[in-house]
C-alpha positions as CSV (number, residue, x, y, z in Angstrom):
1,M,0.0,0.0,0.0
2,G,1.3,3.4,-0.9
3,P,1.2,6.5,1.4
4,T,-2.1,7.3,3.1
5,I,-4.0,10.0,1.2
6,A,-5.5,12.8,3.3
7,L,-7.9,14.6,1.0
8,V,-8.6,18.2,1.6
9,A,-11.2,18.4,-1.1
10,L,-13.9,15.8,-1.5
11,L,-13.6,14.8,-5.2
12,S,-16.9,13.2,-6.0
13,F,-18.1,15.0,-9.1
14,V,-20.4,13.2,-11.4
15,S,-19.6,12.9,-15.0
16,D,-22.2,15.2,-16.4
17,S,-21.4,18.2,-14.1
18,F,-17.7,18.5,-14.5
19,A,-15.4,17.9,-17.4
20,Y,-11.8,18.7,-18.4
21,T,-11.6,22.5,-18.2
22,K,-10.5,24.3,-21.4
23,P,-8.3,27.4,-21.0
24,V,-11.4,29.6,-21.0
25,T,-11.2,33.2,-22.2
26,Y,-14.7,34.6,-21.6
27,S,-17.4,34.5,-18.9
28,E,-20.9,34.8,-20.1
29,A,-22.1,35.2,-16.5
30,S,-20.0,38.4,-15.9
31,H,-19.7,39.4,-19.6
32,S,-15.9,39.7,-19.2
33,I,-12.6,38.3,-20.3
34,I,-11.3,35.9,-17.6
35,F,-8.3,34.3,-19.3
36,Q,-5.7,35.8,-17.0
37,Q,-7.5,34.6,-13.9
38,N,-8.2,31.1,-15.2
39,Y,-5.4,29.8,-17.5
40,L,-3.7,28.0,-14.6
41,H,-7.0,26.1,-13.8
42,S,-6.7,24.0,-17.0
43,P,-4.1,21.2,-17.2
44,H,-3.6,22.1,-20.9
45,S,-2.1,25.5,-20.1
46,W,-0.9,24.7,-16.6
47,V,1.6,22.1,-17.9
48,I,3.3,24.8,-20.0
49,V,3.9,27.0,-17.0
50,K,5.2,24.1,-15.0
51,A,7.4,23.0,-17.8
52,I,9.1,26.5,-18.0
53,S,9.6,26.4,-14.3
54,L,11.2,22.9,-14.6
55,L,13.6,24.1,-17.3
56,R,14.7,26.9,-15.0
57,T,15.1,24.6,-12.1
58,D,17.3,22.3,-14.2
59,G,19.6,25.2,-15.3
60,Y,18.1,25.9,-18.7
61,G,17.5,29.5,-17.7
62,T,17.9,31.1,-21.1
63,E,15.5,28.6,-22.7
64,A,13.1,29.3,-19.9
65,D,13.4,33.0,-20.5
66,V,12.6,32.6,-24.2
67,A,9.6,30.3,-23.4
68,Q,8.3,32.8,-20.8
69,K,8.5,35.6,-23.3
70,Y,6.4,33.7,-25.8
71,L,4.1,32.1,-23.2
72,L,0.9,33.9,-24.3
73,P,1.1,32.7,-27.9
74,M,1.7,29.1,-26.6
75,L,-1.3,29.4,-24.3
76,E,-3.4,30.7,-27.2
77,G,-2.2,27.8,-29.4
78,V,-3.3,25.4,-26.7
79,T,-6.7,27.1,-26.4
80,F,-7.5,27.3,-30.1
81,N,-6.6,23.7,-30.6
82,D,-8.8,22.6,-27.8
83,V,-11.9,24.5,-29.0
84,W,-11.4,25.0,-32.7
85,G,-8.4,23.0,-33.7
86,D,-8.0,21.1,-37.0
87,A,-10.0,18.1,-35.7
88,D,-12.8,20.3,-34.2
89,L,-13.0,22.3,-37.4
90,A,-13.9,19.1,-39.2
91,G,-16.4,17.7,-36.8
92,G,-14.7,16.4,-33.6
93,S,-11.5,15.8,-31.7
94,I,-10.4,12.6,-33.6
95,L,-6.9,13.8,-34.0
96,D,-6.3,14.3,-30.3
97,Y,-6.0,10.5,-30.1
98,Y,-3.1,8.1,-30.7
99,V,-4.0,4.5,-30.2
100,P,-0.9,2.4,-29.7
101,D,-2.5,-1.0,-30.3
102,S,-4.4,0.0,-33.4
103,S,-3.5,-2.1,-36.4
104,D,-4.1,0.6,-39.0
105,D,-4.3,4.3,-38.4
106,F,-3.2,4.6,-34.8
107,S,-6.0,7.1,-34.1
108,Y,-9.6,7.3,-33.2
109,G,-10.9,5.8,-36.5
110,C,-14.3,6.6,-38.0
111,A,-17.7,7.8,-36.9
112,G,-20.4,5.4,-36.0
113,A,-18.1,2.6,-34.7
114,V,-20.2,2.1,-31.6
115,L,-23.8,3.3,-31.8
116,D,-22.5,6.7,-32.9
117,I,-21.5,7.4,-29.3
118,F,-18.5,9.7,-29.1
119,A,-18.1,9.3,-32.8
120,Y,-17.3,12.0,-35.3
121,K,-18.3,13.4,-38.6
122,N,-15.1,12.7,-40.5
123,C,-13.0,9.6,-40.4
124,T,-9.3,9.6,-39.5
125,D,-8.3,8.5,-43.0
126,S,-10.2,11.5,-44.5
127,F,-7.8,13.8,-42.6
128,K,-4.8,11.8,-43.8
129,S,-5.8,12.3,-47.4
130,H,-7.2,15.8,-47.3
131,S,-4.7,18.5,-48.5
132,F,-5.7,20.9,-45.7
133,Y,-4.5,18.3,-43.1
134,L,-2.3,15.4,-44.3
135,Y,-2.1,13.8,-40.9
136,G,-4.1,11.0,-39.3
137,N,-3.4,11.1,-35.5
138,A,-2.2,13.2,-32.7
139,A,1.5,12.3,-33.1
140,E,1.5,13.1,-36.8
141,E,-0.3,16.4,-36.2
142,A,1.9,17.3,-33.3
143,Q,5.0,16.8,-35.5
144,Y,3.4,18.8,-38.3
145,R,2.7,21.7,-35.9
146,Y,6.2,21.4,-34.4
147,D,7.8,21.5,-37.9
148,Y,5.5,24.3,-38.9
149,A,6.6,26.3,-35.9
150,R,10.3,25.7,-36.7
151,R,9.7,26.8,-40.3
152,V,8.0,30.0,-39.2
153,Y,10.7,30.8,-36.6
154,L,13.5,30.3,-39.1
155,G,11.9,32.6,-41.7
156,L,10.9,29.8,-44.0
157,W,7.2,30.2,-44.1
158,G,5.9,30.1,-47.6
159,D,9.2,28.6,-49.0
160,G,7.2,26.1,-51.0
161,T,8.0,23.1,-48.8
162,D,4.5,22.9,-47.4
163,P,1.5,24.2,-49.4
164,R,-0.5,24.4,-46.1
165,D,1.4,27.6,-45.3
166,T,-0.9,29.5,-47.7
167,M,-4.1,27.7,-46.9
168,A,-7.1,28.8,-44.7
169,G,-10.1,26.9,-43.4
170,W,-13.3,28.0,-41.8
171,V,-16.4,26.6,-40.2
172,I,-20.0,27.6,-41.2
173,D,-22.9,27.1,-38.9
174,T,-25.7,25.2,-40.6
175,F,-29.1,23.9,-39.7
176,L,-27.9,20.3,-39.3
177,G,-24.5,21.0,-37.9
178,Q,-21.4,22.5,-39.3
179,D,-19.8,22.8,-42.8
180,D,-16.1,22.6,-42.2
181,P,-12.9,22.6,-44.4
182,Q,-13.6,19.0,-45.5
183,D,-16.9,20.2,-46.9
184,G,-15.0,22.6,-49.1
185,R,-14.8,25.5,-46.7
186,W,-11.1,26.1,-47.3
187,A,-8.9,27.9,-49.8
188,S,-5.3,27.9,-51.0
189,G,-3.5,31.0,-52.1
190,A,-4.2,34.7,-51.7
191,S,-6.7,35.1,-54.5
192,A,-8.8,32.1,-53.6
193,I,-8.8,33.2,-49.9
194,D,-9.8,36.7,-50.9
195,A,-12.7,35.3,-52.9
196,A,-13.4,32.7,-50.1
197,T,-13.5,30.1,-52.9
198,A,-12.3,26.6,-52.3
199,P,-10.4,24.6,-55.0
200,D,-13.5,22.7,-55.7
201,G,-15.4,25.9,-56.5
202,T,-17.3,26.1,-53.3
203,Q,-17.8,29.7,-52.2
204,S,-18.1,31.0,-48.7
205,R,-18.7,34.7,-48.3
206,F,-17.5,36.9,-45.5
207,G,-19.7,39.9,-46.3
208,T,-20.4,42.3,-49.1
209,G,-17.1,43.8,-50.3
210,Q,-15.2,42.0,-47.6
211,T,-12.3,39.6,-48.0
212,P,-11.6,37.3,-45.0
213,A,-8.6,39.5,-44.1
214,M,-10.7,42.7,-44.1
215,A,-13.6,41.2,-42.1
216,L,-11.2,39.6,-39.5
217,L,-9.2,42.8,-39.2
218,D,-12.4,44.7,-38.6
219,L,-13.3,42.1,-35.9
220,L,-10.0,42.7,-34.2
221,Q,-9.8,46.5,-34.4
222,N,-13.4,47.5,-34.0
223,N,-15.2,44.6,-32.3
224,S,-12.9,43.1,-29.7
225,S,-11.8,43.8,-26.2
226,S,-8.4,42.8,-24.6
227,Q,-7.0,41.7,-21.4
228,V,-3.4,42.2,-20.3
229,V,-2.2,38.7,-19.3
230,F,1.5,39.4,-19.0
231,P,2.2,43.1,-18.3
232,A,6.0,42.7,-18.4
233,Q,5.8,42.1,-22.2
234,S,5.8,45.2,-24.3
235,E,4.3,43.7,-27.5
236,D,0.6,43.2,-27.7
237,A,1.0,39.7,-29.2
238,L,3.0,38.7,-26.1
239,S,1.0,40.6,-23.4
240,K,-2.7,40.8,-24.4
241,I,-5.4,38.4,-25.4
242,F,-8.1,39.7,-27.7
243,V,-11.7,38.5,-27.4
244,P,-14.7,39.6,-29.5
245,T,-16.9,42.0,-27.6
246,T,-19.9,40.9,-25.6
247,N,-22.1,42.4,-28.3
248,V,-20.6,40.1,-30.9
249,L,-20.6,37.0,-28.7
250,E,-24.0,37.3,-27.1
251,N,-26.0,39.2,-29.6
252,H,-24.7,37.9,-32.9
253,G,-22.4,34.9,-32.7
254,P,-22.2,33.1,-36.1
255,G,-24.5,35.7,-37.6
256,W,-22.1,38.6,-36.8
257,L,-20.6,38.9,-40.3
258,D,-23.9,39.0,-42.0
259,D,-25.3,41.5,-39.5
260,R,-22.4,43.7,-40.0
261,F,-21.7,43.5,-43.7
262,G,-24.6,41.7,-45.2
263,N,-24.6,38.8,-47.7
264,A,-22.4,36.8,-45.4
265,D,-22.5,33.2,-44.3
266,D,-22.7,32.2,-40.6
267,V,-19.0,31.7,-40.2
268,E,-18.0,30.6,-36.7
269,A,-14.2,30.2,-36.8
270,Y,-11.2,30.9,-39.1
271,N,-7.9,29.0,-39.2
272,G,-4.8,29.9,-41.2
273,Y,-3.4,32.4,-43.7
274,D,-5.5,35.5,-44.4
275,G,-3.9,36.0,-47.8
276,H,-2.2,39.3,-46.8
277,G,0.7,38.4,-44.6
278,F,-1.1,37.4,-41.4
279,A,-2.0,34.1,-39.8
280,V,-5.4,34.4,-38.1
281,Y,-7.0,32.0,-35.6
282,A,-10.3,33.3,-34.5
283,N,-13.7,32.2,-33.3
284,W,-16.6,34.4,-32.2
285,T,-19.2,32.0,-31.0
286,L,-20.1,30.7,-27.5
287,D,-19.8,27.2,-28.5
288,A,-18.0,25.2,-25.8
289,K,-20.2,26.1,-22.8
290,Q,-22.1,22.8,-22.7
291,H,-18.9,20.8,-22.2
292,C,-17.9,21.6,-18.7
293,N,-18.8,23.2,-15.3
294,G,-22.4,22.4,-15.8
295,G,-22.6,24.6,-18.9
296,T,-21.3,27.9,-17.5
297,D,-18.2,29.9,-18.0
298,C,-16.5,27.5,-20.4
299,D,-16.3,29.6,-23.5
300,S,-13.0,30.2,-25.3
301,P,-13.6,32.8,-28.0
302,M,-10.5,34.8,-29.1
303,I,-8.8,36.5,-32.0
304,V,-5.2,35.8,-32.8
305,R,-3.7,37.7,-35.7
306,L,0.0,37.4,-36.1
307,P,2.5,38.2,-38.9
308,V,3.0,34.8,-40.6
309,G,6.8,34.9,-40.1
310,S,6.8,36.2,-36.6
311,K,8.2,34.3,-33.6
312,A,4.9,34.8,-31.8
313,H,3.3,32.8,-34.7
314,A,5.9,30.1,-34.3
315,F,5.2,29.7,-30.6
316,F,1.5,29.7,-31.2
317,Q,2.1,26.6,-33.4
318,L,4.3,25.1,-30.7
319,G,1.5,25.5,-28.2
320,W,-0.8,23.7,-30.6
321,A,1.6,20.8,-30.8
322,I,2.0,20.8,-27.0
323,H,-1.8,20.3,-26.6
324,L,-1.8,17.3,-28.8
325,L,1.1,15.8,-26.9
326,E,-0.3,16.6,-23.5
327,D,-3.7,15.1,-24.3
328,N,-2.0,11.8,-24.9
329,T,-0.6,11.7,-21.4
330,T,-4.3,11.0,-20.5
331,P,-5.2,7.3,-21.0
332,V,-8.6,7.9,-22.6
333,H,-6.9,9.6,-25.5
334,T,-5.2,6.3,-26.4
335,T,-8.3,4.2,-27.3
336,D,-10.6,4.0,-30.2
337,D,-13.3,2.3,-28.1
338,G,-16.1,4.8,-28.6
339,L,-18.3,3.5,-25.8
340,T,-15.5,3.4,-23.2
341,T,-14.4,6.8,-24.3
342,A,-17.8,8.3,-24.0
343,E,-18.3,6.8,-20.6
344,S,-15.0,7.7,-19.0
345,H,-13.3,10.6,-20.9
346,N,-14.7,13.4,-18.9
347,D,-14.7,11.4,-15.7
348,V,-11.0,10.6,-15.9
349,E,-10.0,14.1,-17.0
350,S,-12.1,15.8,-14.3
351,V,-9.8,14.3,-11.6
352,A,-6.8,16.1,-13.2
353,D,-9.0,19.1,-13.4
354,A,-9.9,19.0,-9.8
355,I,-6.2,18.8,-8.7
356,L,-5.9,22.4,-10.1
357,I,-9.4,23.8,-9.4
358,K,-10.1,22.2,-6.0
359,P,-6.5,21.3,-5.0
360,T,-6.1,17.8,-3.8
361,S,-3.7,17.4,-0.8
362,V,-1.7,14.4,0.3
363,N,0.4,14.1,3.4
364,A,3.3,15.7,1.6
365,G,1.4,18.8,0.5
366,V,-0.8,20.0,-2.3
367,V,-0.5,17.8,-5.3
368,K,-0.4,20.5,-7.9
369,D,2.4,22.2,-6.1
370,L,4.4,19.0,-5.8
371,L,4.3,18.4,-9.6
372,P,6.5,17.7,-11.4
373,A,8.1,15.3,-9.1
374,L,11.9,15.8,-9.2
375,N,12.8,12.3,-8.0
376,S,11.2,9.0,-7.5
377,S,10.8,9.5,-3.7
378,D,8.9,12.8,-4.3
379,F,6.7,11.0,-6.9
380,G,5.8,8.1,-4.6
381,V,4.1,10.3,-2.0
382,L,1.6,11.7,-4.4
383,Y,-0.8,8.8,-4.7
384,D,-1.9,5.5,-3.1
385,F,-0.9,2.3,-4.7
386,P,-2.7,0.0,-5.0
387,P,-5.6,2.4,-5.4
388,T,-8.5,2.1,-2.9
389,G,-12.3,2.0,-3.2
390,Q,-12.5,-0.6,-5.9
391,D,-13.2,-4.3,-5.9
392,S,-10.2,-6.7,-5.9
393,D,-10.6,-7.7,-9.6
394,C,-10.2,-4.1,-10.7
395,I,-7.4,-3.4,-8.2
396,S,-5.5,-6.4,-9.5
397,Q,-5.4,-4.7,-12.9
398,A,-3.8,-1.6,-11.6
399,L,-0.2,-0.9,-12.7
400,N,2.3,0.8,-10.4
401,P,3.1,4.3,-11.9
402,A,6.6,4.1,-10.3
403,N,7.5,1.6,-13.1
404,F,6.9,4.4,-15.7
405,Y,8.3,7.4,-13.8
406,K,10.6,9.7,-15.8
407,T,13.1,11.7,-13.9
408,R,13.8,14.2,-16.7
409,W,12.3,13.0,-19.9
410,Y,14.4,15.4,-22.0
411,A,17.5,14.0,-20.4
412,D,16.6,10.3,-20.2
413,G,14.2,7.8,-21.7
414,L,13.1,9.5,-25.0
415,T,14.0,7.1,-27.7
416,P,12.8,8.3,-31.1
417,Q,12.4,5.7,-33.8
418,A,14.4,6.0,-37.0
419,G,13.3,9.2,-38.8
420,E,10.8,10.1,-36.1
421,G,10.5,13.7,-35.0
422,V,10.7,14.8,-31.4
423,A,7.0,15.8,-31.1
424,H,5.9,12.5,-32.7
425,A,8.2,10.6,-30.3
426,Y,6.9,12.3,-27.2
427,T,3.3,11.8,-28.2
428,R,3.7,8.2,-29.2
429,Q,5.6,7.2,-26.1
430,S,3.2,9.0,-23.8
431,S,0.4,7.1,-25.4
432,E,2.3,3.8,-25.1
433,I,2.8,4.4,-21.4
434,V,-0.6,5.5,-20.3
435,H,-2.6,3.2,-22.6
436,Q,-1.4,0.3,-20.4
437,F,-3.7,1.7,-17.7
438,M,-6.9,1.3,-19.9
439,P,-7.8,-2.2,-18.5
440,Y,-8.1,-0.7,-15.0
441,I,-10.1,2.3,-16.3
442,E,-12.5,0.0,-18.2
443,C,-13.0,-2.0,-15.0
444,I,-13.7,0.7,-12.4
445,D,-16.6,3.1,-12.0
446,T,-15.1,6.3,-13.2
447,E,-18.2,8.3,-12.4
448,E,-17.2,8.3,-8.8
449,N,-14.4,10.6,-9.7
450,K,-12.3,9.7,-6.7
451,F,-8.7,10.6,-6.4
452,T,-8.1,7.5,-4.3
453,S,-9.1,5.3,-7.2
454,M,-7.9,7.4,-10.2
455,G,-5.3,9.7,-8.7
456,Y,-2.4,7.3,-9.2
457,F,-2.5,7.4,-13.0
458,T,-3.7,11.0,-13.0
459,V,-0.5,12.1,-11.2
460,L,1.6,10.0,-13.6
461,G,-0.1,11.7,-16.6
462,L,0.4,15.2,-15.3
463,D,4.0,14.5,-14.4
464,L,4.7,13.1,-17.9
465,A,2.9,16.0,-19.5
466,V,5.1,18.6,-17.7
467,K,8.3,16.8,-18.5
468,S,7.5,16.0,-22.1
469,T,6.4,19.6,-22.6
470,A,9.7,20.8,-21.1
471,G,11.5,18.5,-23.5
472,L,9.6,19.7,-26.5
473,I,10.1,23.4,-25.6
474,R,13.8,22.9,-24.9
475,T,14.4,20.9,-28.1
476,F,12.4,23.4,-30.2
477,I,14.4,26.4,-28.9
478,E,17.7,24.6,-29.5
479,Q,16.7,23.5,-33.0
480,V,15.6,26.9,-34.1
481,D,18.6,28.7,-32.7
482,K,20.9,29.3,-35.6
483,T,22.6,32.3,-34.1
484,P,26.0,31.9,-32.4
485,P,26.5,33.2,-28.9
486,T,27.3,36.9,-28.4
487,I,30.8,37.3,-27.0
488,T,31.9,40.7,-25.7
489,I,35.6,41.3,-25.2
490,V,36.1,44.4,-23.0
491,Q,39.9,43.9,-22.4
492,P,42.2,43.6,-24.2
493,T,41.3,46.0,-27.0
494,A,42.9,46.4,-30.3
495,T,45.5,48.9,-29.1
496,S,49.1,49.1,-27.8
497,Y,49.9,48.4,-24.2
498,P,53.2,49.5,-22.5
499,H,55.4,46.6,-21.5
500,S,55.6,47.8,-18.0
501,G,51.8,47.7,-17.5
502,T,49.2,45.2,-16.5
503,L,46.2,43.9,-18.4
504,T,43.0,42.8,-16.7
505,L,41.1,40.5,-18.9
506,G,37.4,41.2,-19.3
507,Y,34.9,39.3,-21.5
508,S,31.5,37.6,-21.3
509,A,29.3,35.4,-23.4
510,S,25.5,35.4,-23.7
511,D,22.9,33.8,-25.9
512,D,19.2,34.9,-25.8
513,E,17.8,31.8,-27.5
514,S,19.2,28.4,-26.4
515,G,21.7,29.7,-23.8
516,V,25.4,29.3,-23.5
517,K,26.4,25.7,-22.9
518,S,27.8,25.2,-19.5
519,G,31.6,25.1,-19.4
520,S,32.0,26.0,-23.1
521,V,33.4,29.5,-22.6
522,T,37.2,29.3,-23.0
523,A,40.0,31.9,-23.8
524,T,43.4,31.6,-25.3
525,L,46.3,34.0,-25.7
526,D,48.5,33.3,-28.7
527,G,46.8,29.9,-28.9
528,A,47.7,28.9,-25.3
529,A,45.2,28.5,-22.5
530,T,47.7,29.7,-19.9
531,V,50.3,32.4,-19.5
532,G,53.1,33.1,-17.0
533,V,55.5,31.2,-14.8
534,P,54.0,29.4,-12.9
535,P,51.2,29.3,-15.5
536,H,47.7,30.6,-14.7
537,G,44.5,30.6,-16.7
538,L,42.8,33.3,-18.7
539,A,39.5,33.8,-16.8
540,S,37.7,37.1,-17.1
541,G,39.0,39.3,-14.3
542,Q,42.5,37.7,-14.5
543,V,45.4,40.2,-14.2
544,I,48.3,39.7,-16.5
545,N,51.7,41.4,-15.7
546,L,52.8,42.3,-19.2
547,L,56.4,42.9,-18.1
548,T,57.1,39.5,-16.7
549,E,54.5,37.4,-18.5
550,M,54.5,38.6,-22.1
551,T,57.0,39.5,-24.8
552,I,57.1,42.7,-26.9
553,G,55.1,42.5,-30.1
554,N,51.7,41.5,-31.4
555,H,49.5,39.1,-29.6
556,A,46.1,37.5,-30.3
557,F,43.5,37.0,-27.6
558,Q,40.5,34.8,-28.5
559,V,37.3,33.7,-26.7
560,K,35.3,30.8,-27.8
561,A,31.7,29.8,-26.7
562,T,29.1,27.3,-27.7
563,D,25.4,27.6,-27.2
564,N,23.1,24.7,-26.4
565,A,22.1,24.5,-30.0
566,G,25.7,23.8,-31.0
567,N,26.4,27.2,-32.6
568,V,30.0,28.4,-32.0
569,A,31.4,31.9,-31.7
570,S,35.1,32.6,-31.5
571,P,36.0,36.3,-31.9
572,S,39.6,37.5,-31.3
573,V,41.4,40.7,-30.6
574,T,44.9,41.5,-31.7
575,F,46.9,43.9,-29.5
576,S,50.5,45.0,-29.2
577,V,52.9,45.2,-26.3
578,V,55.3,48.1,-26.9
579,V,58.2,49.9,-25.1
580,T,58.4,53.7,-24.6
581,A,61.0,55.9,-23.0
582,A,58.7,56.1,-19.9
583,S,57.8,52.4,-19.7
584,I,61.5,51.3,-19.5
585,V,61.9,53.6,-16.6
586,D,58.9,51.8,-15.0
587,D,60.8,48.5,-15.7
588,V,63.7,49.6,-13.4
589,N,61.4,50.9,-10.7
590,Y,59.3,47.6,-10.8
591,F,62.4,45.4,-10.4
592,L,63.7,47.7,-7.6
593,A,60.4,47.1,-5.8
594,H,60.2,43.4,-6.5
595,G,63.8,42.2,-6.1
596,G,64.9,42.1,-9.7
597,V,67.4,45.0,-9.0
598,T,68.9,44.3,-5.5
599,S,71.0,47.5,-5.1
600,K,69.4,50.9,-4.9
601,N,72.6,52.5,-6.1
602,E,72.6,50.3,-9.2
603,G,69.0,51.2,-9.8
604,N,69.8,54.9,-9.6
605,S,72.7,54.4,-12.1
606,L,70.4,52.7,-14.6
607,L,67.8,55.3,-14.2
608,Q,70.3,58.1,-14.9
609,K,71.2,56.5,-18.2
610,L,67.5,56.1,-19.1
611,K,66.9,59.8,-18.3
612,A,69.7,60.9,-20.5
613,A,68.6,58.6,-23.4
614,A,65.0,59.8,-23.1
615,A,66.2,63.4,-23.4
616,Y,68.2,62.6,-26.6
617,R,65.2,60.7,-28.0
618,A,62.8,63.6,-27.3
619,A,65.2,66.0,-29.1
620,G,65.3,63.7,-32.1
621,D,68.9,62.7,-31.5
622,C,68.6,59.0,-32.3
623,N,72.4,58.4,-32.4
624,D,73.1,59.7,-28.9
625,A,69.9,58.0,-27.6
626,S,71.0,54.7,-29.1
627,A,74.5,55.0,-27.7
628,T,73.1,55.7,-24.2
629,Y,70.7,52.8,-24.4
630,Q,73.6,50.6,-25.4
631,A,75.5,51.8,-22.3
632,F,72.4,50.8,-20.3
633,I,72.6,47.4,-21.9
634,N,76.3,47.1,-21.2
635,E,75.8,47.9,-17.5
636,L,73.0,45.3,-17.2
637,N,75.3,42.6,-18.7
638,A,78.1,43.6,-16.3
639,Q,75.7,43.4,-13.3
640,K,73.9,40.2,-14.4
641,G,73.7,37.8,-11.5
642,K,75.2,40.4,-9.1
643,T,72.9,43.3,-8.4
644,V,70.5,42.5,-11.2
645,T,68.8,39.1,-11.6
646,P,69.3,37.3,-15.0
647,A,65.5,37.4,-15.6
648,A,65.3,41.1,-15.1
649,V,68.4,41.6,-17.3
650,T,66.9,39.7,-20.1
651,I,63.6,41.7,-20.0
652,M,65.2,45.1,-19.8
653,I,67.8,44.5,-22.5
654,A,65.0,43.4,-24.8
655,D,63.1,46.7,-24.0
656,A,66.3,48.8,-24.6
657,Q,66.9,47.1,-27.9
658,Y,63.3,47.8,-29.0
659,L,63.9,51.5,-28.3
660,I,67.2,51.5,-30.3
661,S,65.4,50.0,-33.3
662,H,62.3,52.1,-32.9
663,C,63.7,55.6,-32.6
664,P,61.3,58.1,-34.1
């Protein structure tokens, strides 16, 4: 038996009163935008926030900073997918599923399989063959969205590698349901989108004289409200969510376009290219309210309009991929048994929901605050195993989540198949893990919604979701980062330094995308990693005594750094060490102070010669200056090993010879 569970909240919701919360944006009860107050109440968006925190905890601070900057577009991508994503545009959430033990399409299959219960308008294979989609399950769509996000981020949108870049689809409300992109409500290319004419000739109008781009821009500029979600961000796309006004939502809905412009169809949602440089993902109907919380405050209308090549658009697509992945950490998204899914889908997901909305506590603390579990011990205190409250036959079919626990999925355990992308791999493997819990789910009474009987696989699913999302975000940022780190060398500069001086090294490396790889910043001086006797390193802040540690002439200082994406930067600075009439005087004074010249009288004698030589040099008398410097050299040779150390003699002779050969 696992640890004793001490529930703070009584989790006994029935299946028809509570279902998996969507990241809601609008409250019909208060007629207001509520996204900022509620996005952490939905596991779909909660896992992203937790994933960013996990990255930061594990030392991926730069990646976490980038993800935090683009958090709002990711949350919007999660939200739009949940309410009006590709599958929902075409009649249901088929593509949210990946079925590991399917023999054909590894997805939900086709409508009508079991008494039309939890079945959908379009079959999985119709998605796979339709040019607007070309994917047949959650893993394939997650990989497409991930690759699409990479292409957008790298500035490759519209490069011809994927015709879906320049496609758009929309949903029209009809008397008997919805006409969706598979019914011809889609277009490819700017002219077809402007005319709202599908390749098969089907036309859908957005209003008299209105292209979709014009109508949607009008919706955003003149018929929307906004809520500041992340005030620290300066760009609207990163700080504000836009939602159609109450007037549009509650008084018009699908009929808004026709009421505003006339001669328009009852369009409910738009998805894709607007034909004029923007990607638009918008819906302006209160369509989801019947699915959760007893039919109240579950609406998710919004307007997302982003330049097609923007990084915000890229992270919107990444959020879409994350939703598909995260769904499949829930066991009921891994079966094509329509009856079982209908009976248990909302029941199972409502337990995860309740962990966030009515926080479940265990002896160790609040479950939502203890996830993700950073080690197996922390994981084991979050649930009872075996579960309680079921008959022995069901309990015997329960699997121990500890056998599937992942410490850090982006560091261990992800094993892509040959040619498999990272989003596909995470989605597939999540499904393969949690699908093994289906026999237990099919056995128990899920309508009881008890944490004691369902919490153990719920905790596993949420933990996997956070860690796989962290892995997907980190991999994405590292794969799209094509820019080397920025290295700033403050000292040395490209100038001349007197031989008698000192040089304090100053440099730094930064990377605002994937981050500088730990331990990768190295420096060399003339190709060597050390200098001096005894040798010391070249860390920033290191002081180098030029007189005793470096020779006269040109030198090259180089700093090399690698970011977590493998990009390398290695700038260098060339500087010179020179001798002046003043610096050689400093030589003598230095050696007098540090034991290189042991007799003060000898030091004074050497300084008198240097004073005379400097005067000749200043007067332009190079012959007498050279003769005096030669006398200085002769005296040093005579005193070598007596009142002047051999090392000091060698250095000062070299400096004097430099002045002889460099008389102006």
